[in-house]
N, C-alpha and C positions, 0 to 999 in steps of 0.2 A: 479464463477460469479453468478451461479443460487442461491446460498445462500443469496445473497444480492438483488436478483430480477432483475438482469441485464442480457441481452442476447447479447448485442453488445459490442465488445472489446473496440472500440474507446470511446464510451460513458462511459463504465466502467472505463477506464483509466482517462478520464476527470472528471467524477463525483465522483469517489471513490478514486482511487490511487493518483492522483495529489494533492487533498486536504490533504491526509494523509502525503504525502511527504512534502508539504508546512508547515504543522503543526509540522514536525519533528518526527512523530511517526513511520514512516517506511523509509527505504532507498532502492534504487535499487542496485542489485549486480553488474550490468554493467551500470553505470550512463551515459556513452557516447553513448550507443545504447539502447534507451528505447523501441524499437520495436523488439529487438533481440528475436529469438525463445528460446534462453537459458536464457532470462531475468527472474529474480526472485526478490521478495521483502523480506526484513527481518526487524524485529523490531529493533528500535534503543533503547538505554538505556532509553530515555524518554518514548518510547512506552511501554517498559516493566513496568516502574514505573506506567504509566497511567493504564495499565491492572491490576496490583496488587491493586492499589487504588480503581479501579472500582469493583473488586471482593469483597471488604470488605463491 
């Protein structure tokens, strides 16, 4: 969270994570439990494509 300048988890989720999920760039590993301590996010195929295009 510190990389993107956020210190509050809830705000980070609402301002960073949720828009990326809505855009289809990332997905949650446990979609039914968004606040689980074991929750992680992973890139979708669309997210990987976006990153590759952005690096060029």
